[in-house]
C-alpha positions in Angstrom: 4.6 13.0 -36.3 6.8 11.4 -33.6 5.9 8.0 -32.2 6.9 7.1 -28.6 6.9 3.7 -27.0 6.6 3.5 -23.2 8.1 0.1 -22.0 6.8 -0.9 -18.5 9.0 -2.7 -16.0 7.3 -6.1 -16.7 7.4 -5.8 -20.5 11.2 -6.4 -21.1 11.2 -8.2 -24.4 12.5 -6.9 -27.7 9.6 -8.4 -29.5 6.9 -7.0 -27.2 3.9 -5.6 -29.1 4.6 -1.9 -28.8 8.2 -2.2 -29.8 7.3 -4.6 -32.6 4.8 -2.2 -34.0 7.7 0.3 -34.6 10.5 -2.1 -35.5 10.9 -0.9 -39.1 11.1 2.7 -38.0 13.0 2.3 -34.7 15.5 5.1 -35.5 12.6 7.6 -35.6 10.9 6.2 -32.5 11.5 7.4 -29.0 11.5 4.8 -26.2 10.9 5.5 -22.5 11.5 3.5 -19.4 10.6 5.0 -16.0 12.2 3.8 -12.8 9.7 5.2 -10.4 9.8 5.2 -6.6 6.1 6.1 -6.9 5.6 2.5 -7.9 7.7 1.4 -4.9 5.4 3.3 -2.5 2.3 1.5 -3.5 2.9 -1.2 -0.9 5.9 -2.4 1.2 7.4 -4.5 -1.6 10.1 -7.1 -1.1 13.4 -5.5 -1.5 14.5 -8.2 -3.9 11.5 -7.5 -6.1 12.5 -3.8 -6.4 16.1 -4.9 -7.2 15.0 -7.4 -9.8 12.6 -5.0 -11.6 14.9 -2.0 -11.6 18.0 -3.8 -12.5 16.3 -5.7 -15.2 14.9 -2.4 -16.6 18.4 -0.9 -16.6 19.9 -3.9 -18.4 17.0 -3.9 -20.9 17.6 -0.2 -21.7 21.2 -1.2 -22.6 19.9 -4.0 -24.8 17.5 -1.6 -26.6 20.3 0.8 -27.3 22.5 -2.0 -28.6 19.5 -2.8 -31.0 19.6 0.8 -32.3 16.6 2.2 -30.4 16.7 5.7 -29.0 16.1 5.3 -25.3 15.4 7.6 -22.4 15.8 6.0 -19.0 14.1 8.2 -16.4 14.6 7.8 -12.7 11.9 9.7 -11.0 9.7 10.1 -7.8 6.6 10.7 -9.9 5.6 8.6 -12.9 3.2 11.0 -14.5 5.6 14.0 -14.3 8.4 11.9 -15.9 6.0 10.7 -18.6 4.6 14.2 -19.4 8.1 15.8 -19.5 9.3 13.1 -21.9 6.3 13.6 -24.2 6.9 17.3 -24.3 10.7 17.0 -24.7 10.4 14.5 -27.6 7.4 16.2 -29.2 5.5 12.9 -29.1 2.3 12.8 -31.1 1.4 9.2 -30.5 2.3 7.1 -27.5 2.2 3.4 -27.9 2.0 1.1 -24.9 1.5 -2.7 -24.6 -1.5 -3.5 -22.5 -0.3 -3.6 -18.9 -2.8 -6.4 -17.9 -3.3 -4.5 -14.6 -6.7 -3.0 -13.7 -5.4 -0.2 -11.4 -2.8 0.8 -13.9 -5.4 0.8 -16.7 -7.6 3.1 -14.6 -4.8 5.4 -13.8 -3.8 5.6 -17.5 -7.3 6.3 -18.7 -7.6 9.3 -16.3 -4.3 11.0 -17.5 -5.7 13.0 -20.4 -2.3 13.1 -22.2 -1.5 15.7 -24.9 -1.0 13.0 -27.5 -2.8 10.1 -29.0 -2.6 6.9 -26.8 -2.5 3.5 -28.5 -2.8 0.3 -26.4 -1.7 -2.8 -28.1 -2.6 -6.4 -27.2 -0.2 -7.9 -24.8 1.8 -10.7 -26.6 3.6 -12.0 -23.5 0.8 -14.5 -23.2 -0.4 -17.3 -25.5 -4.1 -16.3 -25.4 -5.1 -12.8 -26.3 -7.7 -11.3 -24.0 -10.5 -11.5 -26.6 -9.6 -15.1 -27.3 -9.9 -16.1 -23.7 -13.2 -14.2 -23.3 -14.6 -16.0 -26.4 -13.7 -19.3 -24.8 -15.1 -18.4 -21.4 -18.4 -17.1 -22.8 -19.0 -20.3 -24.8 -18.9 -22.4 -21.6 -21.2 -23.1 -18.7 -18.2 -23.6 -16.3 -14.7 -22.2 -16.3 -12.8 -25.3 -15.2 -9.0 -25.0 -15.6 -8.8 -28.6 -16.8 -11.1 -27.8 -19.8 -9.1 -24.7 -20.6 -5.8 -26.6 -20.4 -7.0 -29.3 -22.8 -8.2 -26.6 -25.2 -4.7 -25.1 -25.0 -3.0 -28.4 -25.6 -5.1 -28.9 -28.8 -4.8 -25.3 -30.0 -1.0 -25.1 -29.7 -0.4 -28.8 -30.5 1.5 -29.5 -27.3 2.1 -33.1 -26.1 -0.4 -34.3 -28.6 -0.4 -37.5 -30.6 -2.7 -36.6 -33.5 -5.9 -35.6 -31.7 -5.1 -37.5 -28.5 -3.0 -36.5 -25.5 0.5 -38.0 -25.3 0.4 -41.0 -23.0 -3.3 -41.4 -23.5 -4.3 -39.1 -20.6 -4.3 -35.4 -20.1 -3.2 -35.1 -16.6 -0.6 -37.1 -14.5 -1.1 -35.1 -11.3 -1.6 -38.3 -9.2 2.0 -39.3 -9.9 3.3 -35.9 -8.7 2.3 -35.9 -5.1 5.1 -37.8 -3.4 5.7 -36.9 0.2 9.4 -36.1 1.1 10.4 -39.4 2.7 14.1 -40.1 3.2 16.9 -37.9 2.2 16.3 -35.9 -1.0 19.1 -34.6 -3.1 17.8 -31.9 -5.4 20.2 -30.2 -7.9 21.6 -26.8 -7.2 19.6 -23.9 -8.7 21.2 -21.5 -11.2 22.1 -18.3 -9.3 24.1 -15.2 -10.3 26.5 -12.7 -8.7 25.3 -9.1 -9.0 27.1 -7.1 -11.5 27.9 -3.3 -11.1 24.4 -2.3 -12.4 22.6 -4.6 -10.0 24.9 -3.7 -7.1 24.0 0.0 -7.7 20.3 -0.9 -7.5 20.9 -2.9 -4.3 22.5 0.1 -2.7 19.6 2.3 -3.8 17.0 -0.1 -2.4 18.8 -0.5 0.9 18.8 3.3 1.3 15.1 3.9 0.3 13.2 6.0 2.9 10.0 4.0 2.4 8.5 0.8 3.9 9.9 -2.4 2.4 9.9 -6.0 3.2 12.6 -8.7 3.4 16.3 -8.7 2.7 17.9 -7.2 -0.4 20.9 -9.5 -0.1 22.1 -12.0 -0.9 20.6 -11.2 -4.3 21.0 -14.2 -6.7 18.3 -13.7 -9.4 19.0 -13.1 -13.1 18.3 -9.7 -14.5 18.9 -10.2 -18.3 17.4 -12.3 -21.0 20.7 -14.2 -21.3 20.6 -15.1 -17.6 16.9 -16.0 -17.8 17.8 -18.4 -20.7 20.6 -19.9 -18.5 18.0 -20.6 -15.8 15.8 -22.2 -18.4 18.7 -24.3 -19.6 19.5 -25.4 -16.1 15.9 -26.5 -15.5 15.6 -28.4 -18.7 19.1 -30.1 -18.3 19.1 -31.0 -14.6 15.7 -30.4 -12.9 12.9 -31.2 -15.3 13.4 -35.0 -15.3 12.6 -35.2 -11.5 10.4 -32.1 -11.3 7.2 -34.0 -11.1 7.2 -36.5 -8.2 8.1 -34.0 -5.5 6.6 -30.8 -6.8 4.2 -30.6 -3.8 6.9 -31.5 -1.2 8.2 -29.1 1.4 11.5 -29.7 3.1 13.4 -27.6 5.7 16.5 -26.1 4.2 15.6 -27.0 0.6 14.1 -23.8 -0.7 13.9 -24.6 -4.4 13.9 -28.5 -4.7 13.3 -29.3 -8.4 11.2 -26.2 -9.1 11.9 -24.3 -12.3 12.3 -20.8 -10.7 11.1 -19.3 -14.0 8.1 -17.3 -12.9 10.0 -14.1 -12.2 11.5 -14.1 -15.7 8.2 -15.0 -17.4 6.4 -12.3 -15.6 9.0 -9.7 -16.5 9.0 -10.6 -20.1 12.6 -11.9 -20.2 11.2 -15.3 -21.2 8.2 -16.1 -23.4 5.8 -18.9 -22.3 5.8 -20.6 -25.7 9.6 -20.9 -25.8 9.6 -22.4 -22.3 6.8 -24.9 -23.3 8.6 -25.9 -26.5 11.9 -26.5 -24.7 10.2 -28.8 -22.2 8.4 -30.7 -24.9 11.5 -31.0 -27.0 13.4 -32.4 -24.0 10.7 -35.0 -23.5 10.9 -36.1 -27.1 14.7 -36.0 -27.5 15.7 -37.4 -24.1 12.7 -39.6 -23.2 12.0 -37.7 -20.0 9.2 -38.9 -17.7 5.9 -37.7 -19.0 4.5 -37.0 -15.6 7.3 -34.4 -15.0 7.0 -32.8 -18.4 3.2 -32.6 -18.4 3.1 -31.4 -14.8 5.4 -28.5 -15.7 3.7 -27.6 -19.0 0.4 -27.6 -17.2 1.6 -24.8 -14.9 2.7 -22.6 -17.8 0.2 -23.5 -20.6 -2.7 -24.2 -18.2 -2.5 -22.4 -14.9 -0.6 -19.2 -15.8 -2.7 -18.5 -18.9 -5.9 -19.4 -17.0 -5.1 -17.0 -14.1 -4.4 -14.1 -16.5 -7.5 -14.9 -18.6 -9.8 -15.0 -15.6 -8.3 -11.7 -14.3 -9.3 -9.9 -17.4 -12.6 -11.8 -17.8 -14.0 -11.1 -14.3 -15.2 -7.7 -13.4 -12.8 -5.3 -11.7 -14.6 -5.6 -8.4 -13.6 -9.3 -8.2 -10.7 -8.1 -6.0 -13.1 -7.1 -3.3 -14.6 -10.6 -2.9 -15.2 -11.9 0.6 -17.6 -14.7 0.4 -17.0 -15.9 4.0 -17.1 -12.3 5.4 -13.7 -12.8 7.0 -12.4 -9.8 8.8 -9.5 -10.9 11.0 -6.5 -8.6 10.6 -3.3 -10.1 9.2 -1.0 -10.9 12.1 2.4 -9.1 12.4 4.2 -12.4 12.1 3.5 -12.4 8.4 6.0 -9.6 8.2 8.5 -10.9 10.8 8.3 -14.7 10.6 8.3 -14.7 14.4 5.7 -17.4 15.1 5.7 -20.7 17.0 4.1 -22.6 14.1 7.2 -24.0 12.4 5.6 -24.3 8.9 4.7 -20.6 8.9 8.0 -19.7 10.4 9.9 -21.6 7.7 7.9 -20.4 4.7 7.8 -16.7 5.8 11.5 -16.8 6.8 12.3 -18.2 3.3 10.2 -15.5 1.7 11.9 -12.8 3.7 15.3 -14.1 2.5 14.5 -14.7 -1.1 11.2 -13.3 -2.2 10.3 -16.8 -3.2 8.2 -19.8 -2.1 6.9 -22.5 -4.3 3.2 -23.1 -5.2 2.4 -25.5 -2.4 4.0 -23.4 0.3 1.9 -20.5 -0.9 -1.4 -22.5 -1.3 -1.3 -25.0 1.5 0.6 -23.2 4.2 0.1 -19.4 3.7 -3.2 -19.3 1.9 -4.7 -22.3 3.7 -4.0 -20.9 7.2 -5.2 -17.5 6.1 -8.5 -19.0 5.0 -9.3 -21.2 8.0 -8.1 -18.5 10.5 -10.5 -16.0 8.8 -8.0 -13.3 7.8 -9.4 -10.5 5.6 -8.9 -11.6 1.9 -7.8 -8.1 0.7 -5.1 -7.9 3.4 -3.8 -11.4 2.5 -3.8 -10.5 -1.2 -1.9 -7.3 -0.5 0.7 -9.2 1.5 1.2 -11.7 -1.3 1.6 -8.9 -3.8 4.2 -7.2 -1.6 6.1 -10.3 -0.5 6.8 -12.3 -3.7 9.3 -11.5 -6.3 7.0 -12.7 -9.2 3.9 -11.0 -7.9 1.7 -8.7 -10.1 -2.0 -7.7 -9.8 -3.1 -10.2 -12.5 -1.3 -13.0 -10.7 -2.4 -12.3 -7.2 -6.1 -11.5 -7.6 -7.2 -14.9 -9.0 -4.6 -16.9 -7.2 -5.2 -15.5 -3.7 -8.8 -14.2 -3.8 -10.0 -17.2 -5.8 -7.8 -20.3 -5.5 -6.3 -19.6 -2.1 -9.1 -18.1 -0.1 -12.3 -19.0 -2.0 -13.3 -15.4 -1.4 -15.1 -15.4 -4.8 -17.5 -18.1 -3.6 -16.4 -20.6 -6.2 -16.1 -18.7 -9.4 -12.7 -20.2 -9.9 -12.2 -23.2 -7.6 -14.6 -26.1 -7.1 -14.0 -26.2 -3.3 -12.0 -24.3 -0.7 -8.4 -25.5 -0.3 -8.7 -26.0 3.5 -6.9 -28.7 5.4 -5.7 -29.6 8.9 -2.2 -30.3 10.0 -2.4 -33.8 8.5 -1.6 -32.4 5.1 1.3 -30.3 6.4 2.7 -33.4 8.2 2.3 -35.6 5.2 3.9 -33.3 2.6 6.6 -31.7 4.7 9.1 -32.2 7.5 7.9 -29.0 9.3 5.9 -30.7 12.0 8.9 -32.7 13.3 10.5 -29.6 14.8 7.4 -27.7 15.8 6.3 -26.4 19.2 2.8 -27.9 18.5 1.7 -31.4 18.0 0.1 -32.1 14.6 -2.1 -34.8 16.0 -3.8 -32.7 18.7 -7.0 -30.8 18.1 -7.3 -29.2 21.5 -5.0 -28.4 24.4 -1.9 -26.4 24.9 0.0 -28.3 22.2 -2.8 -28.4 19.6 -1.7 -27.3 16.2 -3.5 -24.1 15.2 -4.0 -25.7 11.8 -6.3 -28.3 13.5 -8.0 -25.8 15.7 -8.8 -23.4 12.9 -9.7 -26.1 10.4 -12.5 -27.5 12.6 -13.5 -24.0 13.7 -13.7 -23.0 10.0 -15.9 -25.9 9.0 -18.2 -25.3 12.0 -18.5 -21.5 11.4 -19.3 -21.8 7.7 -21.1 -25.2 7.7 -24.2 -23.8 6.0 -22.3 -22.1 3.2 -19.9 -25.0 2.7 -22.8 -27.5 2.5 -23.7 -25.9 -0.8 -20.3 -27.0 -2.2 -20.9 -30.5 -3.2 -17.4 -31.7 -2.6 -17.5 -30.6 1.0 -20.5 -32.6 2.2 -18.5 -35.7 3.1 -16.0 -33.7 5.1 -18.7 -31.8 7.0 -20.2 -35.1 8.2 -17.1 -35.5 10.4 -18.3 -32.5 12.5 -21.2 -34.7 13.6 -18.8 -37.1 15.2 -17.3 -34.4 17.4 -18.7 -33.9 20.8 -20.3 -30.5 21.7 -17.7 -30.1 24.5 -14.8 -30.6 22.1 -16.3 -28.2 19.5 -16.8 -25.5 22.2 -13.1 -25.9 23.3 -12.0 -25.6 19.7 -14.0 -22.4 19.2 -12.6 -21.0 22.5 -9.0 -21.8 21.5 -9.5 -20.1 18.1 -10.7 -17.0 19.8 -7.9 -17.0 22.2 -5.3 -17.4 19.4 -6.7 -14.3 17.7 -6.5 -12.3 20.8 -2.9 -13.4 21.3 -1.9 -12.5 17.8 
C-alpha cells in the first residue's frame, strides 16, 4: 500500500492536515505538487498572483525535500493528466488531500473516478472546522459577524480578562475611522527582491499565451514561510501600533499605509491565523500597544476571515448565483485598464494593476460600492475580484463580494447594503481633490457618478430597500428631491452606461 499526498497551491504548510497524517511515515509517502496552466486559464488572473502561487509552490517543494519528503513537482498543461500519471507511476493506493475549501474544485474532484482511494482531511488552515462553524450557525436565529467574533474570542481566549473582553468592550471600531487629514507618514512595508526561482516564474508568466491581468513586475511579495514571518515581524514591530486609526483611510500614492499585508500569506498557508493572532496579542501585552489597533486587527483575522470561510461552506453552492437586485449591467472595460475619469476608481484600479493589492476599504467602498449602485452584474464583479487580487480564492470572494459588497444575497450576510455617495469617498480619501468630477454635485456635467448612481440606486430599488430596516431613514431623503431632479439623475445614469 502506497500513500500519496497531493499538496495544492494554497496549502503550503508543513503541518497541513494531509502531510501531518503521514508525518511518521514520510519516507514511504509520495508527495505531489502540480503547477498547472489549466488553473491559470480559468480566468485572466493577475500576473503577480500567478507568480506568487507558482514561486511559493516551487519554494515549498524545496522545503519538503529538506524535511525528508519524497516530492514530485509536476509542471503541466492538464491537472488531471498530471495527477493520473503520478498515481500510476508511484502505484498510489490511497490519495490524501486536505479539503480545498473550494466548491468548484470539490465538484471537479468528486467527478474524477480515480483508480485509488481518495481521503479528504479537514482543512486545518482555519481556526474553526467546517462542522464546528455549521454547529454554531444552526444554533442561531441570525448569523451576525459580531456574535461569531465574540464567540471566537471566548473560545480561543483572545483579548479576554477572565470572562470579559479586554478594555471592557468587544469592539473599538469607532476609534478606527479617522479620515486622512494632514500629512501622514506610514512606515515602509516589508518587500523582497525576487530570487532565481521567482525570476524564472516571472519570465514564464510574462510569456504565457493566455489572457492575464496587471503587471508582473516589480514583484515584491514574499514567497517562503521565512519571508512571510518577516512580513509579520515588520507589521508587529512597526505597523500594528498605528494600524487602527487610519485603517479606513485612502491616500493617493500611499498604497499600503499601516495595513498588515498578511492576507496573501495566510491564504497560501505560509502563515497560520492562530500564530498571527497570538503575536498581536503578545505585542499588546508586552508593549502596551493601543487596544483599538490590536483589537481591530485581530477582529479581521479571528472574526472576519473565519466568518467568511464559515459562511462559504455553510451556504448552499448556488449562493454564488445570487442577484437580489436583478442587476445586469456589464462590467465596464475600465475595470481592466483603469482608464476612467473618476479619480477614485482610476487610483484603486491602477494600484491593483501594479500590485495585485488594495486594502479592504478600497475594495468595499470604492470598487464594490460603485459596482452595486451602478447595477453591474454580481457574477461579473465577483469574477473580476477573483482574477484581480493576489489574495483571492473562491471562498474569499463569494461571501465578500456577493454578500458584503453587492448585497446580492438579499441580506443573508450583511444587515444593509454598503451603498454611499461621493460624500464618503471625499471624507475618507484625498481622491476627490484631483478629480474631473465635483463630489458635491448630483446633476450636471461635473456631477460625480457616485452621486448620480447612489440616488438612482435608492430610487430604482426603493421598494426592496424599504424592507431593510436600517435603510428607511435614508430613503426618506428621496422625498425631499424634486421630480425634475430625480428624472435628470435617472437620465444621467442611463447616459453614463451608454458611454461606458
